[in-house]
C-alpha positions in Angstrom: 48.6 -32.6 28.7 48.2 -33.7 32.5 44.8 -33.5 34.1 44.4 -30.8 36.9 48.0 -29.6 36.7 49.1 -26.1 36.8 51.8 -24.4 34.7 50.8 -26.1 31.5 51.1 -24.0 27.9 49.1 -24.8 24.5 50.2 -23.4 21.3 47.9 -22.1 18.4 49.0 -21.2 14.9 47.6 -18.0 13.1 47.6 -18.1 9.3 46.8 -15.0 7.0 44.7 -16.4 4.2 45.2 -13.5 2.0 48.7 -12.9 2.6 49.4 -16.8 2.3 51.7 -16.4 5.4 51.9 -16.8 9.0 50.6 -13.9 11.0 53.0 -12.4 13.3 52.6 -9.4 15.8 48.9 -10.4 16.5 48.9 -11.2 20.2 46.7 -8.5 21.3 44.2 -9.3 18.8 44.0 -12.9 19.5 41.4 -14.5 22.3 40.3 -17.9 23.0 37.3 -19.9 24.1 37.8 -22.9 26.3 35.4 -25.9 26.8 35.9 -28.7 29.4 34.4 -32.1 28.6 32.0 -30.6 26.2 30.6 -28.2 28.6 29.8 -24.5 27.9 32.6 -22.3 26.4 34.2 -19.8 28.5 37.2 -17.2 27.8 40.6 -18.5 28.8 42.2 -17.1 31.9 45.1 -16.1 29.7 43.3 -13.4 27.8 46.0 -13.0 25.1 48.8 -15.0 24.1 52.3 -14.3 23.7 54.1 -14.6 20.4 56.7 -17.3 20.5 59.3 -16.0 17.9 58.3 -13.7 15.1 61.5 -15.0 13.2 62.2 -18.5 13.9 58.6 -19.5 14.9 56.3 -17.1 13.0 52.4 -17.5 13.6 53.1 -19.6 16.9 51.3 -18.0 19.8 51.3 -19.6 23.4 48.4 -19.8 26.0 49.1 -20.4 29.5 46.4 -22.5 31.1 45.3 -22.4 34.6 45.1 -25.6 36.8 41.2 -25.4 36.7 41.4 -25.2 32.9 43.1 -28.5 32.7 40.7 -30.6 35.0 38.9 -32.4 32.5 39.4 -35.6 30.3 38.7 -33.7 27.2 39.5 -30.2 26.3 38.6 -27.9 23.4 40.3 -24.4 22.9 39.2 -22.3 19.9 41.4 -19.3 19.3 40.3 -16.4 16.9 42.0 -13.1 15.9 40.1 -9.7 15.3 42.6 -9.3 12.2 40.8 -9.6 9.0 41.7 -13.1 7.1 43.4 -14.7 10.0 42.6 -18.2 10.7 43.2 -20.4 13.6 42.6 -24.1 14.0 40.8 -25.2 17.2 42.9 -27.6 19.6 41.4 -31.0 20.7 43.1 -32.2 23.8 42.9 -35.5 25.7 44.6 -35.3 29.2 46.3 -37.9 31.1 45.5 -38.5 34.8 48.9 -39.9 35.7 51.8 -37.5 35.8 55.6 -38.6 36.1 55.4 -37.2 39.8 52.5 -39.6 40.5 54.3 -42.6 38.9 57.3 -41.8 41.0 55.5 -41.7 44.2 53.9 -44.8 43.6 57.0 -46.6 42.8 58.6 -45.1 46.0 55.8 -46.2 47.9 56.2 -49.9 46.8 59.8 -49.7 47.3 59.7 -48.4 50.8 56.7 -51.0 51.7 59.1 -53.7 50.0 62.1 -52.6 52.3 59.8 -52.4 55.5 58.5 -55.9 55.0 62.0 -57.3 54.2 63.2 -55.7 57.4 60.3 -57.1 59.5 61.1 -60.4 58.2 64.7 -60.8 57.0 64.0 -64.5 55.8 61.9 -63.5 53.0 65.1 -63.3 50.7 67.2 -66.3 50.4 70.5 -67.5 49.0 71.8 -71.2 49.0 75.3 -71.6 49.9 74.9 -75.4 51.2 74.8 -76.6 47.8 77.5 -77.0 44.9 75.7 -76.9 41.4 72.6 -78.1 42.9 74.2 -81.0 45.1 74.0 -80.9 48.8 77.5 -81.3 50.4 78.3 -83.5 53.3 81.7 -84.1 55.2 82.4 -87.3 53.3 82.5 -85.5 50.0 86.3 -85.7 50.0 86.5 -89.1 51.3 88.2 -90.4 48.2 91.0 -88.0 48.4 91.6 -88.5 52.1 91.8 -92.5 51.5 94.4 -91.9 48.8 96.5 -89.7 51.0 96.2 -92.7 53.8 97.4 -95.0 51.1 100.5 -92.8 50.3 101.4 -92.5 53.9 101.1 -96.4 54.5 103.7 -96.6 51.6 106.1 -94.4 53.6 106.3 -97.1 56.3 107.6 -99.6 53.9 110.1 -96.9 52.0 111.9 -96.1 55.4 112.7 -99.9 56.4 116.0 -101.6 55.4 115.8 -102.5 51.9 113.2 -100.1 51.3 112.8 -97.7 48.2 114.6 -94.8 50.6 117.3 -97.5 51.7 118.1 -98.5 48.1 118.3 -94.7 47.0 120.8 -94.1 49.7 122.8 -97.2 48.7 123.0 -95.7 44.9 124.3 -92.5 46.3 127.0 -94.2 48.2 128.0 -95.9 45.2 128.2 -92.7 43.3 130.5 -91.2 45.9 132.7 -94.3 45.9 133.4 -93.8 42.2 134.5 -90.2 42.9 137.5 -91.9 44.9 138.7 -93.2 41.4 137.7 -90.3 39.1 140.3 -87.6 38.0 139.7 -85.2 41.1 142.3 -82.5 40.0 140.7 -82.0 36.8 137.5 -81.9 38.4 138.7 -79.3 40.8 140.0 -77.3 38.0 136.6 -77.3 36.4 135.1 -76.1 39.8 137.8 -73.4 40.1 136.6 -72.1 36.6 132.9 -72.1 37.7 133.9 -70.4 41.0 135.6 -67.6 38.9 132.4 -67.2 37.1 130.3 -67.2 40.1 132.9 -64.4 41.5 132.0 -62.3 38.7 128.5 -62.4 39.2 128.9 -61.5 42.9 130.9 -58.5 41.9 127.9 -57.3 39.6 125.7 -58.0 42.4 127.9 -56.0 44.7 127.8 -53.0 42.3 124.0 -53.2 42.3 124.0 -53.2 46.1 126.2 -50.4 46.3 123.8 -48.3 44.3 121.3 -49.1 47.0 123.0 -47.0 49.5 121.8 -43.9 47.5 118.3 -44.9 47.3 115.6 -43.5 49.4 115.2 -46.8 51.2 113.9 -45.6 54.6 111.3 -43.5 52.5 110.4 -46.8 50.5 110.2 -48.7 53.6 107.8 -45.9 55.3 105.7 -46.4 52.1 105.3 -50.2 52.4 104.8 -49.7 56.2 102.0 -47.3 55.5 100.2 -50.0 53.3 100.9 -52.8 55.5 98.9 -50.8 58.2 96.2 -50.4 55.8 96.1 -54.2 55.1 96.2 -54.6 58.9 93.3 -52.5 59.3 91.2 -54.4 56.8 92.2 -57.7 58.0 91.1 -56.6 61.6 87.5 -55.5 60.0 87.2 -58.9 58.3 88.1 -60.6 61.5 85.4 -59.0 63.6 82.9 -60.0 60.9 84.1 -63.7 60.9 83.6 -63.7 64.6 80.2 -62.1 64.3 79.5 -65.4 62.1 80.3 -67.6 65.0 77.0 -66.3 66.9 74.7 -66.3 63.8 72.6 -69.4 62.8 73.8 -69.1 59.3 72.6 -72.5 58.1 69.4 -71.9 59.7 69.3 -68.3 58.1 70.3 -69.9 54.6 67.5 -72.7 54.9 65.0 -70.2 55.8 66.0 -67.9 52.9 65.5 -71.1 50.5 61.8 -71.2 51.2 60.6 -68.0 49.3 58.1 -68.1 46.8 56.7 -65.6 44.3 53.2 -65.5 46.6 55.5 -64.7 49.6 56.4 -61.5 47.9 53.0 -60.6 45.9 50.9 -61.5 48.9 52.3 -59.0 51.3 49.6 -56.8 52.7 50.5 -53.1 51.6 47.2 -51.7 52.6 43.6 -52.3 54.2 40.5 -50.6 53.5 38.6 -53.4 55.6 39.9 -55.8 53.3 43.5 -56.6 53.1 45.0 -55.4 50.0 48.1 -57.3 48.8 50.9 -56.1 46.5 49.7 -58.2 43.8 46.2 -56.5 44.5 47.6 -53.0 44.6 49.3 -53.5 41.2 46.1 -54.7 39.7 44.4 -51.4 41.1 47.3 -49.4 39.5 47.0 -51.2 36.1 43.4 -50.6 36.1 43.9 -46.8 36.5 46.6 -46.6 34.2 45.9 -48.8 31.2 42.3 -50.2 31.8 39.2 -48.8 30.2 37.2 -46.1 32.0 33.8 -44.7 31.7 31.8 -41.8 33.5 34.3 -38.9 32.5 32.4 -35.7 33.0 29.8 -37.3 35.3 29.6 -37.7 39.0 30.9 -41.2 39.0 34.1 -42.6 37.2 34.7 -46.3 36.6 37.9 -48.0 35.9 37.7 -51.5 34.3 40.2 -54.5 34.9 42.7 -55.2 32.2 40.4 -58.3 30.8 37.6 -55.9 30.9 35.4 -58.4 33.1 34.6 -56.3 36.0 34.7 -52.7 37.7 37.9 -52.7 39.3 37.5 -49.1 40.8 34.3 -46.8 41.0 34.7 -43.4 42.5 32.4 -40.5 43.2 33.8 -37.1 41.6 32.9 -33.5 41.9 32.3 -31.0 39.3 36.3 -30.6 38.9 36.8 -34.4 38.8 38.3 -34.7 42.1 37.4 -37.9 44.1 35.2 -37.3 46.9 34.1 -41.1 47.7 35.2 -44.6 46.5 32.5 -46.9 45.7 34.1 -50.1 44.7 37.8 -51.1 45.4 38.3 -54.5 43.9 41.8 -55.8 44.4 40.9 -59.3 43.9 
């Protein structure tokens, strides 16, 4: 159960000891007394409970508690029935100060503050694009490849000269063509003619296929392709705008600054100030103290929350009779 939150319900179970069965239909005969933090008992605001379900949940009755009836660290509820032989066990409830809504608000505040700080100082988040696998890159890293290309182009100077490799290849080709003069040219031509017939057959097949294209919706297909090209053109234009902007940005400087981030740069950000600066790390310590640390003074005018190591008071607060904090005596975020 959450402390000081309205709209919460508790269930009691009524058992008839004489009948040896749950007692149903007894709402009007059941009342309850409530004690907050071991204080004096008083009648509950919900005078009589409602029966949950006489068939599927016989004997179960529900009391709705007011917000004030939940404003205590320890709650005792004793329900009784005026019906003879009906027994109802007391309820012992320890409340939780932190609700899901409180946690969500705290998380949202931390995220919002983080975003505010990152926008105020965009150099707080860094990506290194000046190194490859941890090795800084320079203009000479490809020097070996460039030297190899230079060597190949130097070789071309000798290949093109008389007696060079290219000249020798031309001489070989000339010798082969001279041999053709002595070959059986008519037979070779007949073989070529046969291959031409084969090619003619292939061309006829292609012609049939191209004739089929006359009946296809070529204009429609081209229009579709043109639309996709227009889309791609728009994307390319956007990319061009972005790359143009990079020409005016100090990209290396921004990246170098991003590489200097540390944990302390994040946790040391001031998120509040009560006369003493409270960092993000300090705020988390205060939150952990309230959420998971030891506490004392519940039910008194002063409630104290210890740090996680239980070595000092992290927060001490003055509270009224309802447990509402009216003043903070100690707020140690160190």
